[in-house]
C-alpha positions in Angstrom: 47.2 -175.6 72.2 50.8 -176.7 71.3 51.4 -177.8 74.9 48.4 -180.1 74.9 49.4 -181.5 71.5 52.9 -182.3 72.9 51.4 -184.0 75.9 49.2 -186.1 73.7 52.2 -187.0 71.6 54.3 -188.2 74.6 51.5 -190.2 76.2 52.2 -193.9 75.6 49.4 -195.6 73.6 49.1 -198.6 75.9 46.3 -200.0 73.8 48.8 -200.5 70.9 51.3 -202.3 73.2 48.8 -204.8 74.7 49.4 -208.2 73.2 52.4 -206.9 71.3 55.1 -209.6 71.1 58.6 -208.5 71.2 61.1 -210.0 68.8 63.5 -212.7 70.1 66.8 -211.4 68.7 68.7 -214.3 70.3 66.6 -216.7 68.2 67.1 -214.5 65.2 70.9 -214.8 65.6 70.6 -218.6 66.0 68.6 -218.8 62.8 71.1 -216.6 60.9 74.2 -218.5 61.8 72.7 -222.0 61.8 74.9 -224.3 59.8 73.5 -227.0 57.5 74.0 -230.4 58.9 76.1 -232.5 56.6 77.7 -235.8 57.3 81.5 -235.8 56.9 83.0 -237.9 54.1 85.5 -240.5 54.9 88.7 -239.7 53.1 88.3 -235.9 53.2 89.8 -234.3 56.3 90.4 -230.9 57.7 93.5 -229.2 59.2 91.5 -227.5 62.0 90.5 -230.9 63.5 93.6 -233.0 63.5 95.0 -231.4 66.7 92.0 -232.5 68.6 91.7 -235.9 70.4 91.8 -238.4 67.6 88.9 -240.4 69.2 86.7 -237.3 69.1 87.5 -236.7 65.5 86.8 -240.4 64.7 83.4 -240.1 66.5 82.6 -236.9 64.5 82.8 -239.0 61.3 81.0 -242.0 62.7 78.3 -240.2 64.7 78.0 -236.6 63.3 76.0 -234.2 65.3 74.5 -230.8 64.5 76.5 -227.8 65.7 74.8 -226.5 68.9 73.8 -222.8 68.8 76.4 -221.7 71.5 79.2 -223.3 69.6 78.0 -221.8 66.3 78.1 -218.4 67.9 81.8 -219.0 68.9 82.6 -220.0 65.3 80.8 -216.9 64.1 82.7 -214.6 66.5 85.9 -216.1 65.1 84.7 -215.3 61.5 83.9 -211.7 62.6 87.3 -211.3 64.2 89.1 -212.6 61.1 87.1 -210.1 58.9 88.4 -207.4 61.2 92.0 -208.6 61.0 91.7 -208.6 57.2 90.5 -205.0 57.3 93.5 -204.0 59.4 95.9 -205.8 57.1 94.3 -204.1 54.0 94.2 -200.6 55.6 96.1 -197.9 53.8 97.1 -196.6 57.2 99.4 -199.6 57.7 102.2 -199.5 55.1 104.5 -202.1 56.6 102.5 -205.1 55.3 100.6 -206.0 52.2 97.8 -208.5 52.2 98.5 -210.9 49.3 95.6 -213.4 49.9 92.9 -214.1 52.4 90.7 -217.2 53.0 92.2 -219.1 50.1 91.8 -222.9 49.7 94.4 -225.6 49.9 94.5 -229.3 49.3 97.1 -231.9 50.2 96.8 -235.3 48.7 97.6 -238.3 50.9 98.1 -241.9 49.8 94.3 -242.5 49.6 92.8 -239.5 51.3 92.6 -235.7 50.9 93.3 -232.9 53.4 91.3 -229.8 52.5 91.1 -226.4 54.2 91.4 -222.7 53.9 94.4 -220.5 54.9 93.5 -217.4 56.8 96.0 -214.9 55.4 99.1 -214.5 53.4 101.0 -211.3 53.9 104.1 -209.6 52.6 106.3 -207.8 55.2 107.7 -205.1 53.1 110.9 -204.3 55.2 112.2 -207.8 54.9 110.5 -208.7 51.6 109.3 -212.0 53.2 105.9 -213.6 52.8 104.2 -215.0 55.9 101.4 -217.4 56.4 99.1 -216.0 59.1 96.7 -218.1 61.2 94.3 -216.0 63.2 92.6 -217.1 66.4 90.3 -215.1 68.8 90.6 -215.6 72.5 88.7 -214.5 75.7 91.9 -213.0 77.2 95.1 -212.5 75.3 96.9 -211.9 78.7 96.7 -215.7 79.4 98.1 -216.7 76.0 101.8 -217.3 76.6 102.5 -219.6 73.7 100.8 -220.9 70.6 98.5 -223.8 71.1 99.8 -227.2 69.8 96.5 -227.7 67.9 96.9 -224.3 66.2 100.5 -225.1 65.4 99.5 -228.3 63.6 97.2 -226.2 61.3 99.9 -223.7 60.6 102.5 -226.3 59.9 100.2 -227.9 57.3 99.5 -224.5 55.7 103.2 -223.7 55.4 103.8 -227.2 54.0 101.0 -226.9 51.4 101.9 -223.3 50.3 105.6 -223.8 50.3 105.9 -220.6 52.3 107.9 -221.5 55.4 107.4 -218.4 57.5 104.4 -218.6 59.7 102.8 -216.6 62.5 100.1 -217.3 65.0 98.1 -214.1 65.6 95.8 -214.2 68.7 93.3 -211.3 69.1 91.4 -210.6 72.3 87.6 -210.5 71.7 87.1 -208.1 74.6 89.6 -205.3 73.9 91.3 -206.2 70.5 94.7 -206.6 72.1 96.9 -209.1 70.3 99.9 -211.3 70.5 102.0 -212.8 67.7 104.1 -216.0 67.8 106.4 -216.6 64.9 106.6 -220.3 63.8 109.3 -222.0 61.9 108.4 -224.6 59.3 109.4 -228.2 60.1 109.2 -230.8 57.4 109.4 -233.5 60.0 106.4 -232.1 61.9 104.4 -231.7 58.7 105.2 -235.3 57.8 104.0 -236.5 61.3 100.8 -234.6 60.9 100.1 -236.2 57.6 100.8 -239.6 59.1 98.3 -238.7 61.8 95.7 -238.1 59.1 96.7 -241.5 57.6 96.1 -243.2 61.0 92.7 -241.6 61.3 91.7 -242.7 57.8 92.8 -246.2 58.4 90.9 -246.4 61.7 87.8 -245.1 60.1 88.1 -247.4 57.1 88.5 -250.4 59.3 85.9 -249.4 61.9 88.5 -249.5 64.7 88.1 -247.2 67.7 91.1 -245.0 68.4 92.7 -244.7 71.8 91.1 -242.2 74.2 93.9 -239.8 73.5 92.6 -236.9 75.6 91.8 -239.0 78.7 95.4 -240.4 78.6 97.2 -237.1 78.2 97.7 -234.4 80.9 98.0 -231.8 78.1 94.7 -232.8 76.4 92.4 -234.0 79.2 90.8 -230.6 79.5 89.1 -231.4 76.1 87.0 -234.1 77.7 85.0 -231.5 79.7 83.7 -230.0 76.5 83.4 -233.1 74.4 80.0 -234.0 73.1 81.1 -237.7 72.8 82.2 -238.0 76.4 79.6 -240.7 77.3 80.4 -242.8 74.3 84.1 -242.5 75.0 83.8 -243.6 78.6 81.9 -246.7 77.5 84.4 -247.3 74.6 81.4 -247.4 72.2 81.9 -247.8 68.5 
């Protein structure tokens, strides 16, 4: 009697599966992380974009596009990785550092524009008593990261400039195995000034409706950006 009952229990009830529609979890993820499409405001700029090709940034204000699902997933993975880094920094198992702040806002006023962003982390290294601004980036393979990216360094220079804390570090974390590399960065007032001037140039070009130079196409260090640029066709035609 018990054996027959067990067989009946294990037997799949095919009639209940016929016509059953499985959930599309990929679509659910896309829905969950979808970002509201908002046009950018001229005069308000972001540290994370200024290291990109200036023509691409210009296009993103003149011809804003919705963030594609694949790119939104990359952004979300970065957020998840940063949340993990925060947990590591806050852990009571790691006594050498103290997390002072995380994801805190900053604003830098230009002549007639505003630079606005959020700093990843501010930590205190207890042995030295020094505070450090930390910029966190995730990467596919930390083994191939031999130096900090110039784009990331621009961000960090601005953060050090705005906070007045002149010790910075770029922290790269591998998305596949959580290995990491750190690159200390010295503050440079001259570089921070150059970056603010770059924002000023962008603002002037947007205000006057002038197309910037195709920076990435003309630079060996930046032309890889063209392969992934959503404005590639407009750029090749020099469209406004």
